[in-house]
C-alpha positions as CSV (number, residue, x, y, z in Angstrom):
1,X,12.1,40.0,36.7
2,X,12.1,42.1,33.5
3,X,11.0,39.6,30.9
4,X,11.3,42.1,28.1
5,X,15.0,42.8,28.8
6,X,15.7,39.2,29.3
7,X,14.1,38.2,26.0
8,X,15.8,41.0,24.1
9,X,19.1,40.1,25.6
10,X,18.7,36.5,24.4
11,X,18.1,37.7,20.9
12,X,20.7,40.4,20.5
13,X,23.4,38.1,19.1
14,X,21.0,36.7,16.6
15,X,19.9,40.2,15.6
16,X,23.4,41.3,15.0
17,X,24.2,38.2,12.8
18,X,21.0,38.6,10.8
19,X,21.4,42.3,10.3
20,X,25.0,42.1,9.2
21,X,24.3,39.2,6.9
22,X,21.3,40.9,5.2
23,X,23.3,44.2,5.0
24,X,26.2,42.4,3.4
25,X,23.8,40.6,1.0
26,X,22.4,44.0,-0.2
27,X,26.0,45.3,-0.7
28,X,27.1,42.3,-2.7
29,X,24.1,42.3,-5.0
30,X,24.1,46.0,-5.7
31,X,27.8,46.1,-6.2
32,X,27.5,44.0,-9.3
33,X,24.8,46.2,-10.8
34,X,27.2,48.2,-12.9
35,X,28.6,45.2,-14.7
36,X,25.0,43.9,-15.3
37,X,23.7,47.2,-16.5
38,X,26.3,47.3,-19.3
39,X,24.9,44.2,-20.8
40,X,21.3,44.8,-19.8
41,X,19.9,44.5,-23.3
42,X,21.7,41.2,-23.9
43,X,20.5,40.0,-20.5
44,X,16.9,41.0,-21.3
45,X,17.1,39.0,-24.6
46,X,18.4,36.0,-22.7
47,X,15.6,36.2,-20.1
48,X,13.0,36.5,-22.9
49,X,14.1,33.0,-24.0
50,X,13.3,31.5,-20.6
51,X,9.9,29.8,-20.1
52,X,7.3,32.3,-18.7
53,X,6.6,29.9,-15.8
54,X,10.3,30.2,-14.7
55,X,10.2,34.0,-14.9
56,X,7.0,34.1,-12.8
57,X,8.3,31.7,-10.2
58,X,11.4,33.9,-9.6
59,X,9.7,37.3,-9.9
60,X,11.6,38.1,-13.1
61,X,8.7,39.3,-15.2
62,X,8.4,42.8,-16.4
63,X,11.8,43.9,-15.0
64,X,14.0,46.5,-16.5
65,X,17.5,45.3,-15.6
66,X,19.1,48.5,-17.0
67,X,17.8,50.5,-14.0
68,X,19.0,50.1,-10.5
69,X,15.4,50.0,-9.2
70,X,14.5,47.2,-11.6
71,X,17.5,45.2,-10.4
72,X,16.8,46.0,-6.8
73,X,13.2,44.7,-7.2
74,X,14.7,41.4,-8.4
75,X,17.2,41.0,-5.5
76,X,14.8,42.2,-2.8
77,X,12.9,38.9,-3.1
78,X,15.9,37.2,-1.6
79,X,16.1,39.8,1.1
80,X,12.4,39.1,1.9
81,X,13.2,35.4,2.3
82,X,15.9,36.2,4.8
83,X,13.6,38.6,6.7
84,X,10.9,35.9,6.8
85,X,13.1,33.2,8.1
86,X,14.4,35.5,10.9
87,X,10.8,36.5,11.9
88,X,9.5,32.9,11.7
89,X,12.4,31.7,13.9
90,X,11.5,34.3,16.6
91,X,7.8,33.4,16.3
92,X,8.2,29.7,16.7
93,X,10.6,30.1,19.6
94,X,8.7,32.8,21.4
95,X,6.8,30.4,23.7
96,X,8.2,27.0,22.8
97,X,11.8,27.6,24.0
98,X,10.8,27.4,27.6
99,X,8.7,24.3,27.0
100,X,11.5,22.7,25.2
101,X,14.0,23.5,27.9
102,X,11.4,22.6,30.6
103,X,11.8,26.1,32.2
104,X,8.2,27.3,31.5
105,X,6.9,26.3,34.9
106,X,9.6,28.3,36.6
107,X,8.6,31.4,34.6
108,X,4.9,30.9,35.2
109,X,5.5,30.5,38.9
110,X,6.6,34.1,39.1
111,X,4.0,36.7,40.2
112,X,3.4,37.7,36.5
113,X,0.3,37.0,34.5
114,X,0.4,35.0,31.3
115,X,-0.8,38.0,29.3
116,X,2.1,40.2,30.6
117,X,4.6,37.4,29.8
118,X,3.3,37.0,26.3
119,X,3.3,40.8,25.7
120,X,6.8,41.2,27.0
121,X,8.1,38.4,24.8
122,X,6.2,39.7,21.7
123,X,7.5,43.3,22.2
124,X,11.1,41.9,22.6
125,X,10.8,40.0,19.3
126,X,9.3,43.1,17.5
127,X,12.1,45.3,18.9
128,X,14.7,42.8,17.6
129,X,13.1,42.7,14.1
130,X,12.9,46.5,14.0
131,X,16.6,46.7,14.4
132,X,17.1,44.4,11.4
133,X,14.5,46.5,9.6
134,X,16.5,49.7,10.2
135,X,19.7,48.0,8.9
136,X,17.8,47.1,5.7
137,X,16.6,50.7,5.3
138,X,20.1,52.2,5.8
139,X,21.9,49.6,3.7
140,X,19.4,49.9,0.9
141,X,19.5,53.6,0.5
142,X,23.2,53.9,1.1
143,X,24.1,51.2,-1.5
144,X,21.5,52.3,-4.0
145,X,23.1,55.7,-4.1
146,X,26.6,54.3,-4.0
147,X,26.1,52.0,-7.0
148,X,23.6,54.0,-9.1
149,X,26.6,55.3,-11.0
150,X,25.4,58.9,-10.6
151,X,22.0,58.1,-12.0
152,X,18.9,59.3,-10.2
153,X,16.2,57.1,-9.0
154,X,12.8,57.8,-7.4
155,X,12.9,57.5,-3.6
156,X,9.1,57.2,-3.1
157,X,8.9,53.6,-4.5
158,X,11.8,52.5,-2.3
159,X,10.2,54.2,0.7
160,X,7.0,52.3,0.1
161,X,8.8,49.0,-0.3
162,X,10.8,49.6,2.9
163,X,7.6,50.4,4.8
164,X,6.2,47.0,3.8
165,X,9.0,45.2,5.7
166,X,7.3,45.8,9.1
167,X,4.1,44.1,8.1
168,X,5.9,41.4,6.2
169,X,8.0,40.6,9.3
170,X,5.0,40.7,11.6
171,X,3.1,38.2,9.4
172,X,5.8,35.5,9.8
173,X,6.4,36.4,13.5
174,X,2.8,36.1,14.5
175,X,1.8,33.2,12.3
176,X,4.9,31.3,13.6
177,X,3.8,32.1,17.1
178,X,0.3,30.9,16.5
179,X,1.4,27.6,14.9
180,X,3.8,26.9,17.8
181,X,0.8,27.1,20.2
182,X,-1.4,24.9,18.0
183,X,1.1,22.0,17.9
184,X,1.8,19.9,20.9
185,X,5.5,20.6,21.1
186,X,8.2,22.4,18.9
187,X,11.3,20.4,19.4
188,X,13.3,22.4,16.8
189,X,12.4,25.8,15.5
190,X,14.4,25.6,12.2
191,X,12.3,22.9,10.4
192,X,9.1,24.8,11.2
193,X,10.3,28.2,10.2
194,X,11.9,26.9,6.9
195,X,8.7,25.0,6.1
196,X,6.5,28.1,6.7
197,X,8.7,30.5,4.7
198,X,9.5,28.3,1.7
199,X,6.1,26.7,1.7
200,X,4.5,30.2,1.3
201,X,7.2,31.2,-1.3
202,X,6.5,28.0,-3.3
203,X,2.8,28.6,-3.0
204,X,3.2,32.1,-4.5
205,X,5.5,30.8,-7.3
206,X,3.3,27.8,-8.0
207,X,0.1,29.9,-8.1
208,X,1.8,32.3,-10.5
209,X,3.0,29.5,-12.8
210,X,-0.4,27.9,-13.2
211,X,-2.3,31.1,-13.1
212,X,-4.3,30.2,-9.9
213,X,-4.9,33.4,-8.0
214,X,-6.5,31.6,-5.1
215,X,-3.1,30.1,-4.2
216,X,-1.2,33.3,-4.6
217,X,-3.4,35.4,-2.3
218,X,-2.4,33.2,0.7
219,X,1.2,34.2,0.5
220,X,2.7,37.5,1.8
221,X,5.3,37.2,-1.0
222,X,2.4,38.0,-3.3
223,X,0.9,40.6,-1.0
224,X,4.2,42.6,-1.0
225,X,5.7,41.8,-4.3
226,X,8.8,44.0,-4.8
227,X,8.4,44.5,-8.5
228,X,4.7,45.6,-8.2
229,X,5.5,48.0,-5.3
230,X,8.5,49.6,-7.1
231,X,6.6,50.0,-10.4
232,X,3.4,51.5,-8.9
233,X,4.9,53.1,-5.7
234,X,1.9,51.6,-3.9
235,X,0.6,48.4,-2.5
236,X,-2.0,46.1,-3.9
237,X,-4.2,47.0,-1.0
238,X,-6.7,44.1,-1.1
239,X,-3.8,41.7,-0.8
240,X,-2.0,43.7,1.8
241,X,-5.1,43.7,4.0
242,X,-5.0,39.9,4.0
243,X,-1.6,40.0,5.7
244,X,-2.9,42.6,8.2
245,X,-5.9,40.4,8.9
246,X,-3.7,37.3,9.4
247,X,-1.5,39.2,11.9
248,X,-4.5,40.3,13.9
249,X,-6.0,36.8,14.0
250,X,-2.7,35.3,14.9
251,X,-2.1,37.6,17.8
252,X,-5.6,37.2,19.2
253,X,-5.4,33.5,18.7
254,X,-2.0,33.2,20.3
255,X,-3.1,35.1,23.5
256,X,-6.2,32.9,23.8
257,X,-4.2,29.6,23.3
258,X,-1.4,30.7,25.6
259,X,-3.8,31.6,28.4
260,X,-5.3,28.1,28.2
261,X,-2.2,26.1,27.5
262,X,-1.1,23.2,29.7
263,X,2.6,23.7,30.5
264,X,4.8,20.7,30.8
265,X,6.6,20.5,34.1
266,X,10.3,19.8,34.5
267,X,9.5,17.2,37.3
């Protein structure tokens, strides 16, 4: 029984839907850049009249809307939310789907250790997310060049931003996986994944609004803030390492919990 192939096969339809949806989202947003750039000065003046807390909450501070990279930094926040929801969905369903369907005992009855089962499932989820990651890479560079109106933009900041996606996805995948093993039973994945993603997004926005750094540092939306990365062509490393540490802790914790977990039987 090839668990990896089975798990990946189960996710392929979801991967296609998510990849096409995010690629289409990038296309739609960047296609309107030309019309926005014409009135960039007017738009900047309008944004200056907004409350500072509002601008911080939506990542709209210190943005040059007249450049395509400035505009891309703004829209990439919405791309991150989509990527986070997809990764969290896979994380929460990684182990819980068999328990919900009462098929976990059938899987565990096979001559395969729990560590191998967990590893195969995790690798299948990572492969699925990598495909979406590649679609974001291709869509971003193709549409940035297509809608830059012949203007040049630095590729290094975009490359650095694209490279952050893998860690960003892994954060939500592994944290979702860990939480699913900490709770008694996950009846529905969607409420958990939406709560995790939007909870951390609101935490980042709320922390920025009230100037409380301790709240912000808990959120990967702060660790990999698009505007900061595009502006500096680098990561805020102390914050980025928090995400890496959370991933490592979540993976180790998940393996330990899964090896000790009591599996509900179908009978």
